[in-house]
Each structure stands twice: as structure tokens, then as C-alpha cells.
C-alpha positions in Angstrom: 81.9 91.3 118.6 79.3 91.2 115.8 80.5 90.1 112.3 78.7 92.0 109.6 78.6 90.8 106.0 78.9 93.3 103.1 76.6 91.8 100.5 78.0 93.5 97.4 76.0 92.7 94.3 77.5 90.7 91.4 79.6 93.0 89.2 79.2 95.8 91.8 81.4 98.8 92.0 83.9 99.8 94.7 85.1 103.4 94.5 88.5 104.2 96.0 89.7 107.7 96.6 93.3 108.7 97.3 94.9 112.1 97.5 98.3 110.7 96.3 99.6 107.6 94.6 100.2 105.0 97.4 97.4 106.2 99.7 94.8 103.6 98.7 97.5 101.0 98.7 98.6 101.8 102.3 95.2 102.4 103.7 92.9 99.7 102.3 94.6 97.5 99.7 94.4 94.3 101.7 90.7 94.8 102.2 90.2 95.4 98.5 92.0 92.0 97.8 89.7 90.3 100.3 86.6 91.8 98.6 87.8 90.8 95.2 88.4 87.2 96.4 85.0 86.8 98.0 82.9 88.7 95.4 84.1 87.9 91.9 83.3 90.3 89.1 83.6 93.5 91.1 84.7 96.7 89.4 87.3 98.8 91.2 87.5 102.5 90.3 90.8 103.8 91.7 90.8 107.6 91.7 93.9 109.5 92.7 94.2 113.3 92.6 97.9 114.0 92.7 100.6 112.1 90.8 103.3 112.7 88.2 104.1 110.2 85.4 106.5 108.2 87.7 104.0 108.0 90.6 101.2 107.1 88.2 103.1 104.2 86.8 103.8 103.0 90.4 100.1 103.0 91.4 99.0 101.4 88.2 101.5 98.6 88.8 100.3 98.2 92.3 96.7 98.0 91.4 97.5 95.5 88.7 99.6 93.4 91.0 96.8 93.1 93.5 93.7 93.0 91.5 94.2 92.4 87.8 93.7 88.7 88.0 90.7 89.0 90.4 88.6 92.0 89.2 88.1 94.8 86.7 90.1 97.9 87.5 89.8 101.5 86.3 92.7 103.6 87.5 92.4 107.4 87.2 95.3 109.6 88.2 94.9 113.4 88.1 97.6 116.0 88.0 96.6 118.3 90.9 99.6 119.8 92.7 100.5 117.6 95.7 100.3 119.3 99.2 98.2 122.1 97.6 94.9 120.4 97.0 92.8 122.9 99.1 93.8 125.6 96.6 92.1 123.4 93.9 88.9 122.8 95.8 86.5 123.8 93.0 88.3 121.9 90.3 88.6 118.8 92.5 84.9 119.1 93.3 84.2 119.1 89.5 86.0 115.7 89.3 83.9 114.4 92.1 80.7 115.6 90.4 81.7 114.1 87.1 82.5 110.8 88.7 79.1 110.8 90.5 77.4 111.0 87.1 79.4 108.2 85.7 79.7 105.7 88.6 77.1 104.3 91.0 79.3 102.8 93.8 78.2 100.1 96.2 81.0 100.9 98.6 83.4 103.8 98.9 86.9 104.0 100.5 88.4 107.4 101.3 90.7 109.2 103.7 89.7 109.8 107.3 88.0 113.1 108.0 90.3 113.8 111.0 93.5 113.3 108.9 95.8 116.2 109.5 97.3 116.1 106.0 95.5 118.9 104.2 95.3 116.9 100.9 93.9 113.8 102.6 91.3 115.9 104.5 90.0 117.7 101.4 89.5 114.4 99.6 87.5 113.0 102.5 85.4 116.1 102.9 84.5 116.1 99.2 83.7 112.4 99.3 81.1 113.0 102.0 80.0 116.2 100.3 79.4 114.4 97.0 78.3 110.9 97.9 75.5 111.5 100.5 73.7 108.2 100.3 76.5 105.6 100.1 78.4 103.3 102.4 81.7 105.1 103.1 84.7 103.6 104.9 87.6 106.0 105.9 91.0 104.4 105.9 94.0 105.4 108.0 97.5 106.4 107.0 100.4 106.3 109.6 102.5 109.5 109.4 104.7 112.0 111.3 101.7 114.0 112.5 100.5 111.2 114.7 96.8 111.6 113.9 95.7 107.9 114.2 92.4 107.5 116.0 90.4 104.5 117.1 88.8 102.8 114.1 85.3 101.4 114.7 85.3 99.1 111.7 87.9 96.3 111.5 88.6 93.9 108.7 90.6 90.7 109.6 93.3 90.1 107.0 94.8 86.6 106.3 98.5 86.3 106.5 98.8 85.6 102.8 97.0 88.8 101.9 99.2 90.8 104.3 102.2 89.4 102.5 100.8 90.4 99.2 100.2 94.0 100.5 103.7 94.3 101.9 105.3 92.9 98.8 103.3 95.3 96.6 104.3 98.3 98.7 108.0 97.4 98.8 108.1 96.4 95.1 106.0 99.0 93.3 106.9 102.3 95.0 110.6 102.8 94.4 110.1 106.6 94.6 109.1 106.3 98.3 111.7 103.9 99.6 114.0 106.6 101.1 111.2 108.0 103.2 111.6 107.1 106.9 108.0 106.2 107.4 107.6 104.1 104.2 108.6 100.8 105.9 107.2 97.3 106.0 107.6 97.3 109.8 105.3 100.4 110.1 102.6 98.9 107.9 102.8 95.5 109.5 102.8 97.0 113.0 99.7 99.0 112.5 97.9 96.0 111.0 99.1 93.8 113.9 97.6 96.3 116.4 94.3 96.4 114.6 94.4 92.6 114.5 94.7 92.5 118.3 91.8 94.9 118.6 89.4 92.6 116.7 90.9 89.3 117.7 91.7 88.5 114.0 92.5 84.8 113.5 95.7 85.7 111.6 96.6 88.5 114.1 96.3 91.2 111.4 93.5 93.6 110.3 92.9 96.9 108.5 91.0 99.5 110.5 88.4 102.0 109.2 86.1 104.7 110.4 82.5 104.0 109.6 80.6 107.3 110.4 77.3 106.3 108.9 76.0 102.8 108.2 72.4 101.6 108.0 71.8 98.3 109.7 68.7 96.2 108.9 68.4 93.4 111.5 67.3 90.1 110.1 67.4 91.1 106.4 69.7 88.3 105.4 67.5 85.6 106.9 64.0 87.2 106.5 61.4 85.2 104.5 
């Protein structure tokens, strides 16, 4: 297995999209922590499209808990109606276009294109529709629909960062605790499976779908 390094520039920008509050946290928060630890000075733009005041406060607390001491964070939570995002396609597209004029991301995280949740899927489609020349990683969300696929990009996660992620999910999202799928065993189990698939030293990893990445052999060591 070939290890690839993401050489993010100093003070670079990581753009994260989520249809709902808790999507980014479930799908890629451990990887965000690892990026912040290894590339000080990063700016994280955390864009969520559906959330009320309670949910917004939860996701802001989660972002702060994970990244406030490690990086700059800009959390934006919009008020589009949850489960009805396709009906707001043009307005959501306007948000994407506005963000494209404001932010030049070095790396983007978004939902998987094959996700069966309509809100997740529309956010992923608009990510690719708007940011055509960027590195995009699609994260996965375990759910009732059973739409998990085989990720082709795996990020090993240390046990300490896994613990931070699980503590954050359990502590910050009180509104989700009664949901049967919102469970530390579920999140840990998926990361354990991905850890097996990439032989992660800790046994845990987050998985992503990388549909388009440019690879330049020898760039790092060229003279």
C-alpha cells in the first residue's frame, strides 16, 4: 500500500460541507484533527446547510472542542429545511457559488455521491458541480439505508484521536442521543473496519472516496 502525503500549504484552507449538523463530525472529524495537528495554521471552513438554533449550537461546540486550540475555524450553518434540500437546489447552489468567490480551498470534504439520503447527495453533487479543479474527498455516514461502499482512500487514526471523536459525538449532540444509529459502537465499529482494510497501526481509520486525484511521481524529491 502506497502512503501519499497531502502537502497542504501553511495557512491553507480546508473546506468541509455537511447537509446537517453532525455530518462532518461523523464522517471526517478525526481526519480534520490529524490535519490540524500536522499542518499548524490551517483554516477550516465548516459549512452546514440545515440546522436550527439547537443543532447549530451543537455543531459549533463540536468544532470548537476538536479544533479551536489547533486551527482557525469558520462555522457557517444555514437554515434550509432538513430532508427537503433538493427542493432548494437553486438557493443552495447560490451558497456554493458565493463561497467559491470567497474561499480558495486546498482540500474539500463532502458527502459521498452514492449516498442514498437525498440531502447528502445534493450537497455532494453541488460540491462537484461548483469546485471542478480541487481535491475532493467524500466521507461516509452509516445509516439505516445501508449504502456504505468500498472507500479507496483511507486515513489511519491514532487511538487518542479516535477517543476525541467519540467523546465529542457523545458530549456535543444531545439532540441525537435517542436515535438508534447514533451510537459510539457504530462509529467505532466502522472505523475499526476501515483500520483493518488499511492495516492502520492503531487499528482504526476513516474511509473516503477519492474520485479524482492528480498524482505527480517524484515531485516531492525532484531537484
